[in-house]
BAPA-162508 format. One record per residue: x, y, z of N, C-alpha, C, O, CB in turn; residue in three letters. Coordinates in steps of 0.1 Angstrom, whole numbers, plus 5000, padded with zeros to 4 digits. Glycine has a CB too. Layout:
// BAPA-162508
XYZXYZXYZXYZXYZALA;...
END
This chain:
// BAPA-162508
562984561292562884401289562784381276562084461270561684331296MET;563484261270563684231259562484191250561784091254564584141260ARG;561984251238560984201229560884051229561883991225561184261215HIS;559783981232560083841231558783781226558683661222560583771244THR;557583861226556183811221555983841209556583941205555083851227LYS;555183781201554283801189552683781190552183681192554683711179ILE;552083891189550583881191549983861177550283931167549884011198VAL;549083771178548283721163546983761166546483731176548183541160ILE;546383861157545083921159544183841147544483861136545184091157LEU;543183781150542283741140541183811137540583881146541783621142GLY;540883811124539683891117538783831110537783891106540083991109THR;539083691107538283611099538983581085540083551083536983691099GLY;537983601075538483581062538883451056538683361064539583641060GLY;539283421045539383281039540283191048539783081051540083291024THR;541383241053542283171060541483121072542083011076543483251064ILE;540283161078539583091089538483041083537583031091539083181101ALA;538083001068537182961062537182801062538182731063537083031050GLY;535982761059535882601059534682601047533782681045535382521077THR;535082461040534082401030533582271033534082211042534582401017ALA;532682231027532082101029532981991025533081871030530882081021SER;533582031015534481931008535981971008536282091006533981920994LYS;536881881010538281931010538781970996539682050993539281811017ALA;538081920986538381940973538082080969538782120959537781860965SER;537082150975536482280973537382400977537682420989535182280980SER;537882480968538882590971537982730969538482840970540382580960ASN;536782710964536182840961534582830969533982930973536082860943ILE;534082710969532782710975532982700990533182580994531882590969ASP;533082800999533382761012532782901019532383001013534982731014TYR;532782881032532182981041533583081048534383021056531282881052THR;533683201046534783241054534483271068533383301072535283341048ALA;535683271076535283331089534883221099534183251109534083441087ALA;535183101097534483011104535282951116534682871123533982921095GLN;536682981117537482901129538383031136538883111128538782761123LEU;538383031147538883131155540383141152540883061144538483111169GLY;541283231158542683241155543383161164544483131162543283381156VAL;542683121176543583031184543582881178544482801180543183031199SER;542382841171542282721164543182701152543582591149541082701161GLN;543382821146544282831134545482821138546182741132544082961126LEU;546182881149547382881152547882741160548982691160547682991160VAL;546682681166547182551173547182441166547682341171546482511183SER;546782461153546782351139548082351133548282271124545782381127GLY;548982441137550282461131551482421138551682461149550482601129ILE;552282321132553382251141554482321139554582391129553682101138GLY;555482321146556782401146556782531149557682601145557282401134GLY;555882571156555982721160556982751170557182671179554682791165LEU;557682871168558782881179558483031185557883131180560582871172ASN;559083021198558683151205557583181212556583101210558783251198GLY;557383281219556083331228555083381217555383481210556483451239GLU;553883311216552983401210551483401217551083311224552883351197ILE;550983501214549483541221548583561211548983621201549483691230GLU;547183501210546283541202545183621208544883631220545883421195THR;544583671198543183761201542283761192542683781180543483901203GLU;541083741192540083761181539583891182539083931193538783651182GLN;539883981172539384101171537884131163537184231166540484181165VAL;537584041155536484041148536483901142537383831143536484151139THR;535183861134535083751126534083761115532883731116534783641135GLN;534783801103534083841091534783811080535983791080533783981091ILE;533783801068534483791055534983931052534284021055533583731043ASP;535983951047536584061047536184151038536484271039537684051047SER;535384111029534384201018533284281025532584371020533584091007LYS;533184241037532084311048532984411060532484461070531184171058ASP;534384431056535184541066534384661066533784701057536784581061MET;534484721079533884861082534584941088535584891094532684861089SER;534385061090535085151095535185131111536185161118534585281091PHE;534185091115534185071130535184941132536084951140532585041137GLU;535084841124536284731127537484791125538384761134536284601117ILE;537784881115539184951113539385001127540284951134539285071102TRP;538585101131538985181145539185051157540185071165537485311149THR;538484961159538684851169539984791164540684761173537484741169LYS;540484761154541584681150542884801156543784771164541384631132LEU;542784911150543785011152544085001165545184971169543385141149ALA;542785021174543085021190543884891197544784911206541585031197ASN;543484781190544284661194545584641191546384601199543784551189ARG;545884681177547284691173548184781181549184741186547184721159VAL;547784911183548585011190548584981206549485031212547885151187GLN;547784911211547384871225548884741227549684741237545384791226HIS;548984661217549784551219551384601215552284541221549284431209HIS;551584711204552584781202553184831213554284811215552284871194LEU;552484901222552984971234553484891245553984941255551985051240THR;553384761244553784661255555284621252555684591240552784511257ARG;555884631264557584631261557784481257558684461248558584671275SER;557184381261557484261259557284211243557784111238556784171269VAL;556284321236555784261221556884321213557384431214554084311216VAL;557184221203558184241192557384291181557784391175558884091187GLN;556084231177555484271165553984211166553584131175556384221151GLY;553184261155551784211156551784141143552484171134550684321157VAL;550784031141550683941129549183961131548583941142551483771129VAL;548384011118546983991116546583911105547083911093546284121114ILE;545683831110545083711100543883791094543083851101544483561108LEU;543783791078542683901073542483831058543283771052543284091071HIS;541283851055540683811043541683881031542383971034538883861043GLY;541583841022542283911009541684021002542184110995542583810997THR;540384021005539484120996539584260996539484340987538284120998ASP;539884281009540084431016541484451023541684551030538884451027THR;542284361021543484351028544284461026544684511036544184231024LEU;544684521014545284611009544784761015545584841018545084580994GLU;543484771016542884901023543084891038543384991044541184921020GLU;542984761045543184771058544684801064545084861074542684641062THR;545584731054547084751056547384911056547984961065548084671044ALA;546984961045547285091040546685181054547385251061546485121025PHE;545485171056544985241068545785241081546085341087543885171072PHE;546185121084546985101097548285171095548785241104547284931099LEU;548985161084550085251083549985381085550885441092550685251072GLN;548885441078548685591078548185631094548585731100547285611065LEU;547585541099546985581111548085571125548185651135545685481112ALA;548885461122549885431132551485451131552385471139549785301134LEU;551585431119553085431113553985371124554785441130553585581110SER;553885251125554485171135555885151135556385131124554085071134PRO;556685151144558085141145558285001146559284951141558785211157ALA;557384921152557684781152556884721141556084791135557484721166LYS;557084601137556284541125554984501128554784431138556884421118PRO;553984531119552784481117552284421105551784491096552184551120VAL;552284281106552284191094550784121091550484011094553384081096VAL;549984201085548784121079549184001069550083991061547984221070PRO;548383911072548483791064547183731060546083771064549383691071THR;547383601050545883571046545983431040546783341043545283691034CYS;545083421032545183271025544183291013543183361015544683131036ALA;544483211001543583200989542883080993541683080989544483180974VAL;543182990998542382871000542082831015542882841023543082770993ARG;540582791017540182771030540982681038541782611032539082721030PRO;540782681052541682591061541482451060542382371064541382631074SER;540182401053539782291051540182231038539782111035538482291052SER;540782291031541382261017542282151017542882141027542182381012ALA;542382081008543381971005544982001010545681921017543381950990LEU;545382131003546682211004546182341009546382431000547482220990ALA;545782381020545582511024547082611026548082561032544582501037PRO;546982721022548082801021548382881032549382941035547982881011ASP;547182881040547182971055548482941062549483021061545882931068GLY;548482831068549682771077550882831073551382911082549882611075PRO;551582811060552782851057552683011057553683081059553382791045GLN;551583081054551583231053551683271068552383371071550183301045ASN;551183211077551083261091552583221097553183301106549783171100ILE;553183111092554683111097555583201090556583251096555182971094LEU;555283231077556183341071555983481077556983561077555883341056ASP;554583521083554483621088555083641098555483751099553583641088ALA;555283541109555983531122557183551120557683641127555983411128LEU;558083481110559583511105559583661103560483721109560183421090ASN;558583741096558783871092558583941107559484021110557783921078VAL;557883921114557384011126558683981136558884071144555783951133ALA;559383891136560483861144561783901138562783881145560583721148ARG;561883961125563183991120563784101125563084201128563084011108HIS;565084091128565584231133565584341124566084331113566884211138GLU;564984451130564984571121563684571113563484681107566084561111GLY;562884491114561584491107560884641113561284711122560684331110ALA;559884671105559184811110557884821101557884771090560184951107GLN;556984881105556184941096554984801092554984691096557185001084GLY;553884871083552784771081553284691067553384761056551184851080VAL;553484541067553984491055553084361054552584311063555584451055VAL;552784331042551884241039552784121035553684131027550884291030VAL;552183971042553083871037551983781031550883761036553983811050VAL;552283721020551483621011552283551000552683610991550283681005CYS;552383391002552983320992554383350992554983370982552383340980ALA;554983371003556283391005556883531000558083551001556883290998GLY;555983630996556483760993555983851003554983831011555983800978ASP;556983971002556684061013556584211007557584271002557884051024ILE;555184261009554784371002554584481012553884461022553684340994HIS;555084631009554684741016553284761015552584721005555384851011SER;552784821027551184851025550784961016549684991013550484891039ALA;551785031013551685151002551385110988550685170980553085231002GLN;551985000986552184940972551284800969551084760957553684910972ASP;550884740979550484600980549084620970548484730970550184530998VAL;548684520961547484540953546984370951547784290947547884630937GLN;545684340953545284210951545284200936544484280930543884180958LYS;545884120928546084100915545383980909545383970897547484110914ILE;544883880915544383750911543183700921543183720933545583650909HIS;542483650913541083610926541583490930541283470942539383590920ILE;542183390924542483240931543783200931544083100939541683130924TYR;544683250924546183190924546783220939546283310947547183270912GLN;547683150941548383170957548983290957548983350967549483050962LEU;549683330947550583450945549283570943549383630932551883420931LYS;548383600949547283680948547683820948546883900944546283650959ALA;548983860952549184010955550384060946551483990946549584040971PHE;550284150941551584220936552084370942551284440949551484240922GLY;553184410938553584560944553784670932554284780934555084560952SER;553284610921553384720907554884740904555684640904552684880909GLY;555184870901556384900896557484910910558684910910556285040887ASP;556784930921557684950932558284810937559284800944556985020945ALA;557784710933558384580936558284540950558084620958559684580932GLY;558584420954558784370967559684420975560684470971559084250967LEU;559184410989560284450999561084331003562284351007559684511012ILE;560584211002561484091001560683971000559583970995562184081013GLY;561483871004560683721003561183641014562183671020560983620987PHE;560383521015560983421026561183291020560183241014559983411039ILE;562483231021562783111016562883031028563483081038563983121009GLU;562382901030562582811041563082881052564182871056563582701038GLU;561982981057562083051071563183171070563283251079562582931085ASN;563983181058565083281058564283391050563583371041566583231051SER;564583511056563983631050565183711042566183751048563283711061LEU;564783741027565783811020565083921016563983921009566383721009LYS;565784051020565384191016565884221003566984181000565884301026LEU;565084280995565484320982565384510982566084580975564084250969VAL;564684560991564684690993564484731008564584641016563584750984ARG;564284851013564284911027562784891032561884901024564885071027ASN;562684861045561384851052560684981049561385071043561584841068TRP;559185001051558585121048559085231056559185221069557085101050PRO;559485341051559885451058558685541064557785581057560685521050LEU;558785551076557585631085557985781086559085811087557385561102SER;556885871085557186001087557386031104556886131110555986101080PRO;557985931111558485921125557185981133557286071141559786011128GLN;556085921130555185961141555185891156555185761158553885931135ILE;555185971167555585921177554385841184553285871180556186011184LEU;554685751195553485681198552485781202551285741201553785581208VAL;552685901207551685971215550786021203549586041204552386101225GLN;551386031191550586061178549785971175548686001170551386091166ASP;550085841176549185741172548185731180547085721176549685601170ALA;548385751196547085731204546385851199545185831197547285731221ILE;546685971196545986091193545086071180543986121178546886211191GLU;545885981170544885951159543685851159542585851153545785901148ASN;544185771170543185661175541985741182540785711180543885561188ILE;542385831189541285911198540385971189539185961191541986031207ALA;540886031177540086091166539086011161537986051161540886131155ILE;539685891158538885781152537785731160536685691155539785671151LEU;538185731177537085681185535885791184534685751182537585661200ASP;536285921184535486011186534486041174533486101176536086101189GLN;534985981161534186021148532985931149533285811151534986001132VAL;531685951149530585911149530285861133529785751131529786031155LYS;530685931125530385901110531585961102531986071102528885971104ARG;532285841094533485891088532985981075531885951071534485771084TRP;533686081069533386151059533086071048533785961047534186251056PRO;532086111039531686031027532686071017532886181014530086061022SER;533385941011534385950999534085850991534085740996535885931002VAL;533685860979533285760971534285760957534985850955531785780967GLU;534185650950535185640938534385630926533385550925536085510938ILE;534685700917533985710903534885660892536085700894533485860900VAL;534585600882535385530872534985590859533885600855535185370872MET;536085640852535985670837535985550829536685460832536985750832ASN;535185540817534885460809534285510798533885620798534185380815TYR;534085430785533585460774531985510777531185440783533785350764ALA;531685650772530385680775529985740788528885780790529785570774GLY;531085740797530685810811530185940810530486020801531885820821ALA;529385970821528886100822528786150837529386090845527586090816ASN;528186260841528386300852527286290863527286360873528886410851GLY;526386210858525186170867525186140882524486190891524786050862ASP;526386030882526585980894527186070902526786080914527185860893LEU;528386170898528786270905527786360910527786390922529486330898VAL;526786410901525786500906524886440916524586520926524886530895ASP;524486310916523786250925524486250940523886270951523386110920ALA;525986210941526786210951526786320958526586320970527886180947LEU;527086460950527086560956525786600961525986670972527486640949VAL;524786590958523386610962523186540976522386590984522486540951ALA;523986420977523786330990524786371001524886311011523986180988GLN;525586490997526686541007527986471008528586461019526086551020GLY;528486410995529486370994530886460999530686570995529486330982VAL;531986451006532786531011534286501000535186580999532986501030LYS;534286400993535386370986535186270974534286180976536286310994GLY;535786270962535586200952536986150946537886230944534786260943LEU;536986020945538485970938537885930923536985850922539385820947VAL;538585990914538185950901539285840895540485880894537986080892VAL;538785720892539685620888539685630871539085560864539285470893ALA;540585730869540585760853541085630843541385520847541585890849GLY;540985670832541485600821543085620818543585740817540585650809THR;543885530816545385570812545785650823545685630835545485650797GLY;546385760817547085870827546185950835546486060837547985970819ASN;544885880840543985960848543086060839542686170842544886030858GLY;542986000827542186090817540686050819540385930822542686070800THR;539686160818538586160822537486230811537686340808538586230835VAL;536486150805535486160798534986320799534986370811534486040802HIS;534686400791534386540792533386570798533286680805534286600782GLN;532186480796531186490806531286490821530986570829530386390802SER;532086360823532386340838533386450843533386500854532986180842LEU;534286500833535386600838534286710842534386750853536686650825TYR;533386770835532986870838531786890851531386990856532586910825ALA;531286760853530686740865531486730878530986770889529986630864ALA;532686680876533886680887534486830890534786870901535286580880LEU;534586900880534787060879533687120889533887200899534687130862LEU;532687090885531487170895531287120908530687180917529987180888LYS;531787000909531586940923532786980931532786990943531486780923ALA;534087010923534987060933534687230937534887280948536587040927GLN;534187290926533887430929532687440939532487550944533387500915ALA;532087330943531187320954531887290967531087280976530087210951GLN;533187270969533787220979534187090983534787060993533087250986GLY;533786980971534086840972535686820968536086870958533086760963VAL;536286750976537786720972537886640963537386530966538586680982GLN;538586660951538686560939540186500940541186570941538486640923ILE;540286360940541486330939541586220925540786120925541986280953ILE;542586240914542586170905543686050904544886060906542686250895ARG;542985940901544085800902543985770888543585850880543685660913SER;544185640885543785540874543385400876543985330883544785530866THR;542385360869542085230867543385130864543285010867541285240856ARG;544285170860545485080854545985010869546085070880546885190846CYS;546184910866547084850880548584850876549284790885546684670885THR;549084900867550684930866550585080863549785150856551584830853GLN;551785130871551885280865551285380875550585330883551085300852GLY;551585500875551085600883550885720873551585750864552185640895ARG;549685810877549285920869550486010870551086030880547985980874VAL;550886060859552086160859551486290857550786310847553086140847LEU;551786380866551286500869551386600855552286580847552086550883VAL;550486700852550586770841550586910847550086920858549386750831ARG;551087030840551087180847549587210847549287300856551887310838ALA;548587170839547387220835546187120842544987120839547287230819ASP;546687050851545786950859544787020865545087130870546386870870ASP;543586970866542587040874542186990889541587060898541487050865SER;542686840889542486780900543886730907544786670901541386690898PHE;543786740919544986670930545486530923544586470918544286630947ALA;546586490923546986380920546786260932546686310943548186390915SER;546786130930546886030940548286000944548485920953546285920937SER;549386070938550686030939550985880940551885840948551186080949ASN;550385820931550685680930549885560934549985450930551585670935GLY;548985640944548185530952546885500942546285580934547685610970LEU;546585350945545385320936544385380942544385450952545085170935SER;543085370934541885430940541485440953541085540959540985400935PRO;541485290958540885270970541785310981541385340992540585140972VAL;543185300976543885380988543885510988543985570999545185350988LYS;543685570977543385700977542285780985542285890989543285730966ALA;541285660984539985700991540185691007539585761015538585600986ARG;541085601012541485591025542285721031542085781041542385481024VAL;543085741023544185871026542986011027543186091036545485891010GLN;542186021018541486131018540586151030540386251037540786141006LEU;539886021033539086021045539886051057539486141065538385891047MET;541085981059541786041071542186181072542386241083542885961073LEU;542386231060542986371057541686461063541786551072543486401038SER;540386421057539186511061538986501075538586601081537886471055LEU;539386371081539186371097540286431105540286431118538986231102MET;541186481098542386541106543286441114543986481124541786651116GLY;543186301108544286201113545686211106546786181112543686061111VAL;545686251093546886281087546886421081545786481080547186181077ILE;547986491077547686621071547686621057547486731051548586731076ALA;
END
């Protein structure tokens, strides 16, 4: 049977937010409208669309439980023969983490397209409707695959996308990697390839979800940052509380204050996995022969944390 349907999953966020005044773009309450309301208010939708409300939250409150539920629902719909792709309406704050989590856990052969809004639905000029239309065009594009984020006409890979501005409509960037493509008047223009997947089979994705379903408590992985005067007190406290992994957001090329460095070395000797990233928004940590800690391989601190948690659970190698 030919793939004909796009499923739109709602999770809340600014795109579903409302304010008391149409002129207000920042004083609003997120997650007020359901996905069916948001979609019904958009004119000119083409093709068969199905909606489902997975959760209704401000994305700053995203949880592991919701991630697991979302992965279940995405995979359920992807396995349906009539479904061509899945669009996810999501808040901007944790969108990059959710997108990366879904890419690692599912590695979908069909397109999964999280999108968002910077302005609430009640704004004089909301950006959500156009972002939804753009996401639908990407989900319907022949050859589209993997998890890609759509915002303000730009298409980002889940691995590279990062929120770079708090209120501008182009709130996301992809750093040195650059965009996958962009949408102009409903026409998609690619500038590089779709995300490459490690060819995870559907059965592997189902097994990954089974692992997530069975885990009662995700492994504790925290992020510590290097800065002037940093010390190891926080690391020592986290180790005492049973932390399983630490991502250090180093300065520059992943550099770490000597006091913090000593505490991280001690934690690593006690079995805590340490990943070294950088707090810089551009560039990646360049590996040196004498490095004491594993590199994040270009991942931002928050994405390195997601990857380490899934690795500790056995979802990824």
